[in-house]
C-alpha positions as CSV (number, residue, x, y, z in Angstrom):
1,M,183.9,143.7,83.6
2,T,184.5,143.4,79.9
3,N,182.6,140.8,77.8
4,T,183.5,139.8,74.3
5,L,180.8,138.4,72.0
6,T,181.2,136.8,68.6
7,P,180.7,139.2,65.7
8,T,177.4,137.4,64.9
9,N,176.1,137.7,68.4
10,Q,177.2,141.3,68.6
11,E,175.3,142.1,65.4
12,W,172.2,140.3,66.6
13,L,172.3,142.0,69.9
14,E,172.7,145.5,68.3
15,Q,169.8,144.7,66.0
16,Q,167.5,143.7,68.9
17,V,168.2,146.9,70.7
18,K,167.7,148.9,67.4
19,E,164.3,147.1,66.9
20,G,163.3,147.9,70.5
21,T,163.2,144.3,71.7
22,F,165.6,145.4,74.5
23,S,166.3,148.9,75.7
24,S,170.0,148.3,75.9
25,E,172.6,145.6,75.4
26,D,173.0,145.4,79.1
27,E,169.3,144.6,79.5
28,A,169.5,141.8,77.0
29,L,172.7,140.3,78.6
30,N,171.1,140.5,82.0
31,M,168.0,138.7,80.8
32,A,170.2,136.0,79.2
33,V,172.1,135.5,82.5
34,E,168.8,135.3,84.4
35,T,167.4,132.8,82.0
36,L,170.6,130.6,82.3
37,K,170.3,130.8,86.1
38,S,166.7,129.6,86.0
39,I,167.5,126.8,83.7
40,Q,170.4,125.6,85.9
41,T,168.3,125.7,89.1
42,D,165.2,123.9,87.8
43,D,164.9,120.7,89.8
44,L,163.4,118.0,87.6
45,S,163.9,115.2,90.1
46,W,160.1,114.9,90.4
47,A,160.1,113.6,86.8
48,K,162.4,110.7,87.5
49,P,159.7,108.2,88.7
50,Y,157.7,108.9,85.6
51,I,160.7,108.3,83.4
52,D,161.6,105.1,85.2
53,E,158.0,103.9,84.9
54,A,157.9,104.7,81.1
55,R,161.2,102.9,80.6
56,Q,159.9,99.8,82.4
57,E,156.8,99.8,80.3
58,I,158.9,99.9,77.2
59,A,161.1,97.1,78.5
60,D,157.9,95.1,79.2
61,G,156.6,95.6,75.7
62,K,153.7,97.8,76.7
63,A,154.7,100.8,74.5
64,L,152.5,101.7,71.6
65,D,153.7,101.9,68.1
66,A,153.8,105.6,67.1
67,A,152.2,105.1,63.6
68,P,148.7,104.1,64.8
69,V,148.7,106.7,67.5
70,I,149.7,109.5,65.0
71,A,147.0,108.2,62.6
72,W,144.4,108.3,65.4
73,L,145.4,111.9,66.4
74,R,145.2,113.0,62.8
75,E,141.8,111.5,62.5
76,R,140.6,113.3,65.6
77,A,142.1,116.6,64.5
78,A,140.3,116.3,61.1
79,R,136.9,116.0,62.7
């Protein structure tokens, strides 16, 4: 199999191998494919009920204005 990268990606990949981040271009490309596979297979259906609940709370006017929350967090962080 032959793969063609953009010149920018090819240069980046060569630099990563040169710096020792990867032992070879093949290692880097295999890691990239494995990462893509894991992203595509992540099942986030468990989060849907939480998202639905949050959307309903927003629709019901139960959401907080971000400004006071951020101010509160900054105050706590300063202590």
